[in-house]
Each structure stands twice: as structure tokens, then as C-alpha cells.
N, C-alpha and C positions, 0 to 999 in steps of 0.2 A: 303962131308957133306952138303955143301951149295946146291949142286945139288939135294940131297935127300930131303932137306927141301922145295926147290922150287917145286919139283915134288909132294910132299905131299900137298902143298898149292893148286896147280893146280887141283889135284885130288879131294880135299875137295870142292873146288869152283864148279867144274863140278858136283859133287854129290849133293851138296845142291842146285845148280841151277836147277836141274831137279825135284824139289819138289815144288808143287803149292797147295794153299789152295783155295777151292771154297766155298763161303758162302752159307748159306741156301737159300737166296733169289736170287741166281745166278745159271747160268748154264754155262759150259765151252765148247768152241769149239776149237779144236786143229788144227793148221795149220802145216803140216809137209812138209818142203821144199816149202812152199807157197801153198800147196794144202790142202783144208779143209777135215778133217776126218768126216765121217758121224755119228760116235758115239758121242753122247753128254755126256760130263763128268758131273756126278751128284754132289751134294754138298759133301764136305769132302776133303780128301787128294787126289790130282791128281799128278801122276808121269809122267813126260815128258822127252824126250831126250834133254839134253842140246845142244845148238848150232844147233839143228835140228828142234825141235818143238817150236811153239809159241802158247801160250794159250790166248784166248780172252774170257772174261767173259761177259755174257749177263744177265741183270736184268729182272726177270720174274714177278715182282710186278706190281700191277695196277698203271698206270701212270695217273695223273690228268693233262690234258693239256688244259689251257685256250686259247680259240680262240680269237684273237684280234677283236676289234669292226669293223664290216663290214657295210659299207654304201650301201644301195640299194634302189630301187624304187619298191614298191609292185605292184600287178596287178591292183589295183584301184588308181594308180598314187599318192602314198604318199611316201615321202622320209623318211626313217627310218635308224637308226643305231642299229645293233643287236650284242650282245655278246653271246658267247656259251662256253660250257665246254665239253670236250671229255674225257671219261674214257676208257682206253684200256690197254692191257697187251700183252706180247709176248707169243704166244702159241707154236711156233716152232722156237727155237733159231737158228737152222741151216739155215733155210730160211730167218730169220730176218737179219742174218749176210751176207748171200750170195746174196740174191735176190735184196736187196736195200742197197744203200750206207749208208744212215742215216735214219732209220725208224722214228725217232722222228720228224725230219724236214719234211719228206714225209707226215706223218699223219697230221701235222699242216697245211701244204699248201693244202692238200686235203680237210681238214675240212673247210678252208676258202672259197675255190671255191664251195664246196657243200652248205655252208651256203648262199652264194650270189645267188646260183641257186634256193634255196628254197624260199628266199625272193622275187625273181622275179615272182615265180609261185603262191604265196600266197597273200591273201588280208589282210588288216590291222586287221580286226576282228579275223581272224585266228591266227595272231601273238599274239594277246592279250588274247584270250579266248580258242582257240583250239590248245594248244601247244603240247598236247600228240600226236596228229596225225603228227605234224611237227617233233617231236622227233623220231618217228618211221621212217618217211621218210628220215631224216638225217642219221639215223643208217643204213638203207638199202643202201644209197648212199656210205657210208664209208666202209661197209662190203665187197662189191664186189671186189674192188682192194686190200684192206688190207689182205684178206685171202691169196692172192698169196704171200704176204710179210711175212707170219707167224705171223701176228698181229691179235688179236681178239678184236673187239670193244664191250665193255660191254654196254655202254649207252651214249647218247648224249642229252644234255639239253640246252635249250636257257636260258641264265642267265638274260638278261636285254634287253628291247626294248626302245630306246630313240626316242621321237617324237619331231617334231618342235613345237615352242611355239604357233604358230597360230593354229596348230592342237589340242594342249592341250586346248586352250581357246574354240575352237569349240566343243570339246568333253565335256568340262565343261558345256557349254550352253545346249548341248543336254541332259546331265544328269539332269540339273536343270529343263528343260522343261518336261522331263519324270517324275520326282518327283512331279512337280506341277500337271501334268495330273492325276497321281495316287491319289494325295490329293483331287482333285476336284471330281474324281469318288467316292472316299470313302465318302466324304461329302454329295454328292448327294444321294448315297445309304443309308446313315444314315438318311437323311431327308425323303427319301421315306419310310423307315421302321417306322420312328417316326410318319409320317402322317398316315400310314396304321394302326398303333396301336391306334392312337387317333380316327380314324374313327371307329374301332372296339369298343373302349371304349364308344364313343358317341352312338353307336347303342345299346349297353347293357344298358346304362343309360336311353335311350329313352324307352326301354321296361320295365325297373324297376324304377318307380318314386322315391323310397326310396334311390336309389343309389346316386342320386344327393345330397340328404340331408347328407348322410354319407360322401360323398366327401367334402362337405362344412365343416362339423365338423372336418374332418381330416386336412383341410387347416387351420382352426382356431387353432388346436393343434400345427401345425408346426409354425404358426406365433407367438403363445404365448411362444414358446420355446426361441424366440429371446429376451424376456424380454423388450418388447417395452411398453412405457407408454400409448400409444394411440392405440387402435385397432378399425379399421373401418371395419364393416361387411356389405357387400352388400347383399341385399335381392333379390334373383332371382325371376323371374316371375313364374317359375315352382312351387316355394314354395307357393306363393299366390294362384295359381290355385289349389294346393293340399288342402289348408285350405278351399277354396271355394267349392271344391267337398265334403269335410267333412260336411260343413254347409248346403249344399243344401238338403240332405235327411231329416234333421230335419225340415226344412221349409215345405217340401212336406208332412211330417207326421202330422204337426199341422193343416194343411188345410183340412185333410180328415174328413168327417162328417159335415162339415159346408155348409149351403146353401148360394149360392151367393147372395149378397145384391141386394134388388129391387131398381132400380133407381127411384127417385121421379118423380111424374107426372108433366109434364110441361103444364100449361094451354094454350089452343089454343084460339086465338082471332078470333072472327067472324067478317065478314065485316058488316058494318052498312047498314040497309035496308032503302031504300028511302021511 
């Protein structure tokens, strides 16, 4: 009786030991007597031979791998520290298990060396402003060896660029100088346009004498809006000339028809005769 119970226990253990469950985000690779089977087990219930088969599960989700900060010297001799992030996933579970011992460590080390290589071939301006091109270059460097490992690299992004304090101060001075240059150019352009507008306005006023009077009245209205107790109005010379021109035709008209006055005779003295 005890022998039958022991046999039933061993049979149940062997039977249940041959049942495995593969999750939705995993794929199974079966090793039979140490040799990998080429057929990949899909998610769900997987039946293996107890004491003969060994099931290894591989996660096929996208992995976010932060690359540690790498210090390097750019092509223009600037020392920087660059952090990056690699997004990849296992595309071929069989090759990811067979071709490389630990694909996670392999991808991390390859990303570090590729990042240092890109830093040495790039300039500081490219690291700061032209990152899209560097991302594509990093991805190409990683895709070549990882395809043989059954790993697909989705994207690589540079996360942060750390600069020395002296370089930060130099860049701040450069930015201030650039802003000051733009401000001076804008101010000079504004003064040029204002001077040109004033020149056009003076030309129009010179051709139209009444424009100066209208401008004077407008100035008086603007000053009166301030509610000042005393208002000083300068009389321009053009206004006096305007009234002079108005009075001159009347004077000319009054003198028409009049004979010019005869100057009085001045007696001439004769020399005395001897």
C-alpha cells in the first residue's frame, strides 16, 4: 500500500512538473538534454518532458536601458559628459538566448562604447543643437551587431550633456553679446526708419504751408490734455512768413493808380562873380 502511494506521488510530480505557463509578454525556448529546440513556445500552456526538457523564458517587451554618463572630448577639444537612453526589444528569442550570453549587458556595453565614439567625432554645437543626426548615427552603430543577437533597437536618445563651468560661463557671455548685438541692430534700424519718416514728413510740410499750422494745433491739443496751468506756445517763423505773404498783396493793391510823389526842388547855389 505504501509502495502504491509512493508511486502515485512520483507519477503526479512528474506529470505536473511537465506543465509550464508562458506569459503573454514572454516566449519560451526549450532545451532538451541541453540542446535548444528551434521551435519557440508561444504564450499559454507549454508541456515539456520532465527531467528531460528545460524551459527558458525570454521577455519580448521594449526595454528602456539608461546608459551611464560617459565622459569624452569632442572634436573641438571640449570635455563633456553625456547620458543616453536606449530602447530595444528581443525580436528573435532563439538567437537572443543562443548567440549571446546576456543580451542586456551586451547592449549596455555596446551603447557605452558607441556613445564615446560619437562624442569624439562630433563638435559641441552638434551635441547641443543637432541631436537628431547623432541619434540616427548611434542607432546605426547599435543595429549592426545587435541584429546578429536577435535584438532590435527601436531608438537611441541623448538625455543630457554636462559641460564644465568655464564653458558654461563662456557660452553665457557669448549669448549676452549676441543679444546685445541684436538689440543694437534693432535700435539702429528703428532710428533709421524714424529719421526717414521725419524726412518724408518735413518734405510734405515744406510743400504744404498749412500742414505746419495743423501740426502746431495738434500739439496744442495734446499739451492741453495734460491739464497744465501754463501753456507756452512758440510762434514759428513759417507762421510769420505766412501772414506776411497774406498782407503783401493788399499793400500792392493800394498802391495801384497812385503817381509817385515828386521830390522837392533843391536850390542850387551859384558861385559869386568877381
